[in-house]
N, C-alpha and C positions, 0 to 999 in steps of 0.2 A: 091370333095373336099367341092363343095362350095354347098349352100342351093339351090340355083336356078341360073336360067341364070343373072337376074337382079345383084346378089350379086357377080355373076363371073364379069360382066361388069364395077360393082362398082370398085372390087379390081383392073381393069384394067385401069381403068382411075386412082385413085391415085397410082397406077404403074409406069404409063406414067410420072404424074407429078413427083413423087419420083425422077426418074432417068433423070428429066432434072434438077430440082435441083442439086443432087448430081453429075451431069457433070460442071454446074456452081460454084460447091464448089469444084473442084477440084480432086473429087473422082473416076471419071470413066471418061474414053475419052471424051473428047465433040466431036458430029458429025462433028465438022469443022475442028476437026484433034487437038491429045494431049490433054493435059490435060491444063484448063484453068479455072479462076476465075471471075466470073462476081456476083459480090454480090449483086447488085441490082434486077437482074434478079432473084437470088435463092430467095432472101425476096418477091418478088412479087410472087410466086410459093407458099411459107411457107403460105403466106396470103390467095391465093386461098385456099388452102388446111386447112386452119382455116374456111373461109368464109362457104364450103362445110362442115365442122364439126357442124358450126352452123345453117345450113339451114336444114341440114340432123339430127339435133339432136331427139331422139325420133321417129325414121322413119329407124333405123339402128337395126340389129340385133346384140347380144351381140359382135359376134366375128368381124363382120365387123366394131364396133365402136372401139372395143379395138385395132383392126390392124389401124383404123385411125391414133385413139390417138397414138398410137408409129411410127407412119410414120412421125407424124407431131413433136414429143418429139425428135426422134432422128435427125432429119433436123435439130429442132431448135439448139440442144447441138453440131453437125457438122458446124455449121452456124456459132457458137462463136467460133471455134478453128478454122475454116478458114483463118483469116489472119495471125494465127500463122505458119500454113501450107504453106500456101503461101511465107509468109518470107523467109522459111528453104528452101524451094525448090529454090526460088534465091537466097540465100545464096549460095546451090550447084551446082546450075547452073555457077554461077561467080567463085567459086572455079574451077571447069570443064573447063572453059574457061582460067583459067590463067595457068592451068595444058597443057592444046592443045597447048596454044603459046609458054610455056615453050619448048615443046617437039619441035613443029616446027620449030622455030626458040632460040635455045637457048642464043643466043650471046644477044636478046635482051627481053627474057624472063624475067618475075620476078628473082630477086637473094635473097638468104636468105643463110647470112655471119654465118657460124657455128665452126668458129675458136676459137680458146680462147686464142689470142693474149693479154693478160694483162702484 
């Protein structure tokens, strides 16, 4: 699949950074467990990949260059969408907690009035 061992190693390094960024953007399970959001860590990783792109400019074959550009582009897009994803996840967790409380203790759980007593 790869032209040589160095290209394979380069891909492995980029892939390690990519997975780490994705874990910090809530796209993959974090090594510490569960989905986590650490935007500053994700930004640092994207910056490292961009630095790597700048430092290797002109020294990569076309496929490695395209792969690196694609990874950076995808991570940047996911970085921009991550705050919305985090907010939706937090809202879903809050809704699930309300539902859980309602079923565990219905007398004290949230109540919705559905009567039409006008």
